[in-house]
C-alpha positions in Angstrom: 7.9 -37.6 25.0 9.3 -35.0 27.4 12.2 -32.8 26.4 15.3 -34.9 26.3 18.8 -33.6 27.2 21.1 -33.0 24.3 23.7 -35.3 25.8 21.3 -38.3 25.7 20.4 -37.6 22.1 24.1 -37.4 21.2 24.8 -40.7 23.0 22.0 -42.4 21.0 23.2 -40.9 17.7 26.7 -42.2 18.4 25.2 -45.7 18.6 23.3 -45.4 15.3 25.9 -45.0 12.6 26.0 -46.0 8.9 29.4 -46.8 7.4 30.3 -45.4 4.0 32.3 -47.4 1.5 35.4 -45.3 2.4 34.9 -46.4 6.1 33.8 -43.0 7.3 30.6 -42.9 9.4 27.4 -40.9 9.1 25.0 -40.8 12.0 21.7 -42.3 11.0 19.7 -39.2 11.6 20.6 -35.8 10.1 19.0 -32.5 9.0 17.4 -31.7 5.7 17.0 -28.1 4.5 14.6 -28.2 1.6 12.6 -24.9 1.6 14.8 -23.5 4.4 16.1 -20.0 3.6 13.1 -19.2 1.4 11.3 -17.0 4.0 13.3 -14.2 5.6 10.9 -14.1 8.5 12.0 -17.6 9.5 15.7 -16.9 9.3 16.5 -16.7 13.0 14.4 -19.8 13.9 16.0 -21.8 11.1 19.5 -20.9 12.1 18.7 -21.8 15.7 17.2 -25.1 14.6 20.3 -26.1 12.6 22.6 -25.1 15.4 20.5 -27.0 17.9 20.8 -30.0 15.7 24.5 -29.8 15.8 24.4 -29.4 19.6 22.4 -32.7 19.7 24.9 -34.4 17.4 22.8 -34.4 14.2 26.0 -33.7 12.3 24.7 -34.5 8.8 23.3 -31.4 7.1 21.9 -31.9 3.6 21.3 -29.1 1.2 21.4 -28.4 -2.6 22.1 -25.7 -5.0 18.5 -26.1 -6.2 17.0 -25.3 -2.8 15.9 -21.7 -3.1 18.5 -21.3 -5.9 21.3 -21.2 -3.3 19.4 -19.6 -0.4 19.4 -22.9 1.6 23.2 -23.2 1.1 23.7 -19.7 2.3 21.6 -20.2 5.4 23.5 -23.4 6.2 26.8 -21.5 5.7 25.7 -19.0 8.2 24.6 -21.6 10.7 27.8 -23.6 10.6 30.2 -20.6 10.9 33.1 -21.6 13.2 31.6 -25.1 13.5 32.7 -26.7 10.3 34.4 -29.6 12.2 31.0 -30.5 13.8 29.3 -31.0 10.4 29.1 -33.8 7.9 28.2 -31.5 5.0 26.2 -32.7 2.0 25.1 -30.8 -1.1 23.7 -31.6 -4.5 24.4 -30.4 -8.0 21.8 -29.8 -10.7 21.9 -32.3 -13.6 22.6 -29.6 -16.1 25.6 -28.5 -14.2 27.0 -32.0 -13.7 29.9 -32.0 -16.2 32.9 -30.2 -17.4 33.6 -26.6 -16.3 30.0 -26.2 -15.2 30.5 -28.8 -12.5 33.6 -27.1 -11.2 31.8 -23.7 -11.2 28.8 -25.2 -9.5 30.9 -26.8 -6.8 32.9 -23.6 -6.2 29.7 -21.6 -5.9 28.3 -24.1 -3.4 31.5 -24.0 -1.4 31.4 -20.2 -1.4 27.8 -20.1 -0.2 28.6 -22.6 2.6 31.7 -20.8 3.7 33.9 -23.9 3.5 36.6 -25.2 1.2 35.3 -28.8 1.0 32.2 -30.9 1.1 32.0 -34.2 2.9 29.7 -35.5 0.2 28.5 -34.1 -3.2 25.6 -35.7 -5.0 24.2 -35.6 -8.5 20.6 -34.5 -7.7 19.0 -36.6 -10.4 19.9 -37.9 -13.9 20.0 -35.4 -16.7 21.4 -35.3 -20.3 25.0 -35.2 -19.4 26.6 -38.6 -19.7 27.2 -40.4 -16.4 30.8 -41.0 -17.3 31.4 -37.3 -17.7 29.8 -36.6 -14.3 31.8 -39.4 -12.6 35.0 -38.1 -14.1 34.3 -34.6 -13.0 33.4 -35.7 -9.4 36.5 -37.8 -9.2 38.5 -34.7 -10.2 36.8 -32.6 -7.5 37.8 -35.3 -5.0 41.4 -35.3 -6.3 41.4 -31.5 -5.9 40.3 -31.8 -2.3 37.0 -29.9 -2.9 34.9 -33.0 -2.0 35.6 -36.0 0.2 33.2 -38.3 -1.6 30.4 -38.2 -4.1 27.1 -40.0 -4.6 23.8 -39.8 -6.5 20.2 -39.1 -5.8 16.9 -40.4 -7.3 18.7 -43.4 -9.0 16.8 -46.6 -9.4 18.3 -50.1 -9.8 19.0 -49.8 -13.6 20.6 -46.4 -13.1 22.8 -47.8 -10.3 23.9 -50.7 -12.4 24.8 -48.4 -15.3 26.7 -46.2 -12.8 28.6 -49.0 -11.1 29.7 -50.4 -14.5 31.6 -47.2 -15.2 35.3 -46.7 -14.4 35.3 -45.4 -10.8 31.5 -45.8 -10.7 31.9 -48.0 -7.6 33.2 -45.0 -5.7 29.6 -43.9 -5.3 29.1 -43.4 -1.6 25.3 -43.1 -1.2 22.0 -43.0 -3.1 19.6 -40.4 -1.8 16.0 -41.3 -2.5 12.5 -40.7 -1.2 11.6 -43.2 1.6 9.0 -43.2 4.3 6.3 -45.4 5.7 3.9 -44.5 3.0 6.5 -44.8 0.2 8.2 -48.2 0.5 8.8 -49.1 -3.2 12.6 -49.2 -2.8 12.3 -52.2 -0.4 11.5 -54.5 -3.3 14.7 -54.2 -5.3 16.6 -51.0 -4.8 17.3 -51.2 -1.1 18.4 -54.9 -1.2 20.6 -54.1 -4.2 22.3 -51.2 -2.4 22.8 -53.3 0.7 24.5 -55.9 -1.5 26.8 -53.2 -2.9 27.3 -51.8 0.6 26.0 -48.4 -0.5 23.9 -46.7 2.1 20.6 -44.9 1.4 19.9 -41.4 2.4 16.1 -41.1 2.9 14.8 -37.7 2.1 11.3 -36.6 3.3 11.2 -39.4 5.9 8.2 -37.7 7.5 6.4 -37.6 4.1 7.0 -33.9 3.7 5.4 -32.8 0.4 3.6 -36.1 0.0 -0.1 -36.6 -0.6 -0.1 -39.4 2.0 1.4 -37.4 4.9 -2.0 -36.7 6.5 -3.0 -40.3 6.1 0.1 -41.5 7.9 0.0 -39.0 10.7 -3.7 -39.8 11.4 -3.4 -43.6 11.1 -4.7 -45.3 14.2 -1.9 -47.9 14.3 0.8 -45.3 14.1 -0.8 -43.2 16.7 -1.3 -46.1 19.1 2.4 -47.1 18.8 3.4 -43.5 19.5 1.2 -43.3 22.5 2.6 -46.6 23.9 6.1 -45.1 23.8 5.0 -41.6 25.0 6.4 -40.5 21.7 5.3 -38.4 18.7 4.2 -39.9 15.4 7.2 -38.2 13.8 9.5 -40.1 16.2 7.9 -43.4 15.3 8.3 -42.7 11.6 12.0 -41.8 12.0 12.8 -44.8 14.1 11.0 -47.0 11.5 13.0 -45.4 8.6 16.4 -46.1 10.0 15.6 -49.6 11.4 17.8 -51.5 8.9 21.0 -49.9 9.8 21.8 -48.9 6.2 19.6 -45.8 6.0 20.3 -42.2 7.0 17.1 -40.1 7.5 17.3 -36.4 6.9 14.1 -34.7 8.0 13.7 -31.0 7.8 12.9 -29.1 11.0 12.8 -25.4 11.0 12.3 -25.0 14.7 14.4 -25.9 17.7 11.8 -28.0 19.4 11.2 -30.1 16.3 14.9 -30.8 15.9 15.1 -32.0 19.5 12.0 -34.1 18.9 13.5 -35.7 15.8 16.9 -36.4 17.5 15.1 -38.2 20.4 13.6 -40.7 17.9 16.7 -42.8 18.2 16.1 -43.4 21.9 13.1 -45.5 20.9 13.5 -49.3 20.5 10.6 -50.5 18.4 9.7 -54.2 18.6 9.1 -56.8 15.9 5.4 -56.6 16.9 5.5 -52.8 16.2 7.1 -53.4 12.8 4.5 -56.1 11.9 1.7 -53.7 12.9 3.1 -51.0 10.7 3.5 -53.5 7.9 -0.2 -54.3 8.1 -1.2 -50.6 8.1 1.2 -49.7 5.3 2.2 -52.9 3.5 5.6 -53.3 1.9 5.7 -53.6 -1.9 4.7 -56.9 -3.5 6.5 -56.2 -6.7 8.6 -53.7 -8.6 7.3 -50.1 -8.4 8.4 -46.9 -10.2 10.9 -44.9 -8.1 8.9 -42.5 -6.1 10.1 -38.8 -6.2 8.8 -35.4 -5.1 
């Protein structure tokens, strides 16, 4: 696919939105930042990539205190200086920080690194030893204090979600961020339908199979390549269009270079057909039963 004007990407993004339980909207394609900020030699290119994403309308930027032990958050903070209103900002807290004073301190440190006084969304990165009720109570207090607009979870399977939703204020959970890509479809059996029933969107991390053993297999698959060629698109664009097809999923691929961000953004200009989806199902079948939650 040839280089697409940012205005066209923005127009497509505005047509592909996912509604949160509080009625706010997230565009279905955003920017992940895992491993960004780790290599100082890539600093300028990564800043340019994030800012290009904002120019294209990729307003969701996802980071975490775990990523580079704060380096990613600091990089994002630099990239969004004077552009806070353009960003739907998401970060994640370590499980061992997800309660009591530690949660407040972790959130304050994250806000300081990001150069902002609030997060649009704050997630528990995965379950740890701190009781969920304590975490939920703490997140609700952060919301009441204006430090976060909403909270959610990450790497929660169905049983985890049921336990969470049974808690006081547990139903305030805004999203569940999990691994999801063409080569990792286990959530389609039970977790994705359950979340849709609860009207809780999914944030798909590593939608291009980053860090996965099957990435090479996916990118070299003849069916995937043939579909990409038919649309004059890249394999990555096909994978992203596939990931957000349900209307209840937000994909957050990482792209450390401007050209890759533009390529990702243009994925939403594609209109894959039912025949395309059937072909992809044959190449990478959906789950036939319950599978353990896939994580990286």
